N, C-alpha and C positions, 0 to 999 in steps of 0.2 A: 504493501500499500504505500510506503514510504518512499521506494523506489517511483511508482506511477507517479506521484506527486512533484518528485524532482524533475523527471522526464517533461513532465506538463510544464512547470516553471521555466523550463531552459528553453521549451519549443515556443513560449508564450515571450521568452525575453527576445529568442533570438527573431519573433515576426515583429516585436516592437523594434528592433534595431536593425534589421533589414532594411538596405538601401532601395529605395523606392525608384524605379526606372525613370528617367525624364521622357518630357514628352519625344522629344528626338529618337531615343531608343525604341520608345513604344512605334514611333514611324517606321523607324529602320525594321525592326523586326515583323511589322505589318507586310511592310516591300518584300522584306526577303521571302516570306510565305507565300507571297502572292507571285513572286517568280519562280519559284521552285514548284509551285503548283502548276503555274502554267508551263514550267518545262515539262514535269511530269505528264501533263494532257498531251502537248505536242509529241510526245515519246510514244503513247500509248494509243493516239489515234489511227497510225499507221498499221498498226498489229490489228486493233479494233477492226477496222476495214477490211484487211485481210481475211481475217475471220469471218466476218460475214459474207466475204465474197466465196467462200470456199465453201460455205454451208448452204448457199442460194441455188436457185434453180437456174436453169440457163436461159429462161426468157429475161428475168429480172437482171440478170449481170450483161447480157447482152443490150438491154435496155437502157443500162447505166440507173437501174432503180436503187440499188444498193450502196447504202451511206455505213453507219454505223450498226445497222441491224440487218439480219438475215432475211431475205423475202424467198418464201417458198422453200422450206428448209430441206435439204437433201442431204446424204452421206456417201452418195456415189464415188464423189471425187478421192474421199480419203481412202475407199474401200480400192480404187483403180490406181493410187499411187501406192499405197502398202503391197500391192500384189505386182508393182513393177518391178522385174529382176534386176533393171537398171538401177533402179532407186535404192534397192535392199543392197546391193553390191556396193554402191558409191557409199552408204551409209556405212556398212560395213569397214570400207577402208578409211573412213573418215575418223571411226571410232579408233581404230586401230593405230593410226597416226597420231591424235591426240593422245592417246593412252601411252604410247611407246616414246613419241616425239619429246612429250612433258618430262617423261621420268628421266630419260635419257640426257635431254638438254639440261633440266634441274642439277642432276650429278656432275655433268660437265661444267657448268657455271660456277657452281658452288667449289668445286675441286681448283677452279682457277681463281676463283676470288680469295679463298683463305691465305694461300701463301702469299698473295698480293697484298694481304691485310696487314702483313707482317714487316715493320720497319728493317728488321736485322737482314731481310732478302737482300742478297747483292742484285744489283741491277734493277731495283724495282721501280726507279723513276722511270728508266728507260722503257721495262716492260710497261710500264702504263702508258707513256707516249705512245708506244707502238700500238697498244688495244686501241688508245683515243683515236688514233691517226685513222683507223679501220672504220670507225664511225663518220668520218667526215670524207672520205674518200675509200672507192671500192672498186674492182678491177674492169667493171662493166658489165653488160649482159651476153656479149659475145664472147670475151674471153672466159668469162666462166661457164657458158655453155660448152665451149671449147673443149675446157677444163673437165666437164661432168662426162664430156663424150668421150675424152681419152682414159678416163677412169672405169669407162664402161658401166657408168650409173644412170645413162639414161633408160628411160622405161624400166625403171627398178623401182622397187617401194623405197629402197634406200635413200633416194635421191630427194624424198619429199621433206626429211627431216635432216640431214647430215648437214646441208650447206648453213643451217641456222640453227645448229647447236650451241653455240657459245655466242650471247646476244652480250654485248659488252655494255649496253645501256644497264641490264639486269644485273650483270655481273659486278657493276660500280654499286649498286645499292648493296648487294648481298656483302661486299668488301668493305663498305661504311656501316654495314650493321655488326660485322665481325670485329672491326675497329673499336665500335662502342662498348664492347663487352670488356668488363676486369682483366687486366693482366694476371690477377694473382689467380684465376681460376687455371690456367694454364700453367701456372708455376705448381702449383697446388698436385695437378695431373702429374707433372713431371717428378713432383716429390716421391709421389706414389709409383714411379718406375712406368708411367706411360708415356708410348711413343706420341707422335704427332697425327697419326692416323687415328690413333685410338683417343686422343684429346678432340679430336675434328669430330668423329662419330658419338662420342659418349657423353661429352661436354659441352661443346659448342652448337651442335646441331639440336639438341633436344632445347636449348636457349634460345635458337632463332627459328622457331616455329612460326612467328606471325612473318617474317621477310620472306621464310620458305614459301607459306603458303600462297602469299600475295605475286610470288613470283610464276609460282607454279600455274596461276590463273593468268598472268598474262600469256606463256607460252601456252595453254590451253585455247586459249581464246584466239590466238594466233594461227596455231596449228588449225583450229577448225574451221576458222573464216578464211585460211589461205586458199585462193584458187590459181594465181598467176604461177607460182612454180610447177604446178602440174600442167597447167597451161602451156609452158614452155617446154618440159622436160618428158610428159607423158603422152601419149597415143592409144597405148593400151586400154580398151575398154572396164576391164576388169581392175585397174589400178585406177581409175579416175575418182577422186574423191566427192564428197557429195555439193560442195562447193561450184564445183566445174561440172558437176551434172545440172545444178540449177544454171548456171550461168546459160550452159546451150540449151536448156529446156525456155529459159526467158527468151534468147536469140531467135527460136525457132518458135515463134508466137503465131506461127500461121495455122496451128494444130495439126501438122503431118503426124504425131504420134497419135490422131484419134482416126486419120483415114482408113485404118485397117479395121475398126471396130463401129460399126455404123451405131449399134445399139447404144453404145455408151455415148457417143457424139451425139444423140438427142438429148441428153440429161445433163451432160458438161460442156463447158466451154474451156478453151486454154487458159481465159485467165482466171478460173476457178481452180483448175489444176496446178498450173504455178502458185497461187494464192496457198493451199493446203500442203504444197511441196515446200515452198518456203517456211511455213508454220513448223511443220512437221522437222524441217532443219535446224531451226530456232530452238526449239524446246529441249533438246538435250545439254545443251551450252547453257540454258537460262537455269536448269535445274540444278545444275554445279555450284554456281554461283553463292545461292544461302548459304552452303555449308562452309564458303570460306571466306564470307562478307565479314565476319567479327575479327577477322586477322589484318583486313585490308586496309583499312586507314591506318593503324598501328605498322604493320610494316613498312607500309610506303615514307611515312614520317619520319620513323625511326632510321630508316635505312639512307633518308637523303640528307640527315642533319648537316653532317660534313661537307656534302659536296664535292 
């Protein structure tokens, strides 16, 4: 009872002593809410329109009567897309590319960043300059293609993730995060007889979960959305990722993919199939974000403090 009274006294005292926001702060807060709500609506409206088109009947889509709500609801387009072998093959390729590419890139970027975070590394400044140089200048498209061709990587699954395994920007974020960890952790590990690899795996990585989760999200989104790499290096239909399949689907908006099936063409339009395909391709990567969101802001801010 006494404790409850003390808590109420403290709460009342805190309420009395709380600084009231000024009129300018209130206006600024309302303005922020207005801007972020507007940005949210602007982001959601295209997805809602795509969802409405994918669920609407052929007449409603062709006549342009579909806005934010479906007209004449049907699910034939989703059945058609999910039964399309090319869609399923490209989806499988994209999932494998995202999982394998993200895992390997995170490992390579981390083991590159950890040595560069140590001041005692000989030639550290020159190595950093060499990495930063590659951020500003690249070999160019044609030399890079010739290099992949000479390495016999064209039309292989590995070419989709090997050239992007170490991202310098992400590496610098992880390096800065490692530099922010206390040196005493490494010293205590050495006193216990641990080597550099054991210190990295058992001490540094568990403490770096926010930045690793954030960089994993960066890599996952990049691999999932990448279509340019496959457009340059891949001609085998079995190796085309989902984004390249969608790009070719949108470009062939004449509806050639329906000409062999008249019954389906009666109930569907190319626009509704494109909309359903885009939504189905977007859902998997959207499902990943909520699991990593709690690490996102902390990982980026802490890893970017030293610049």
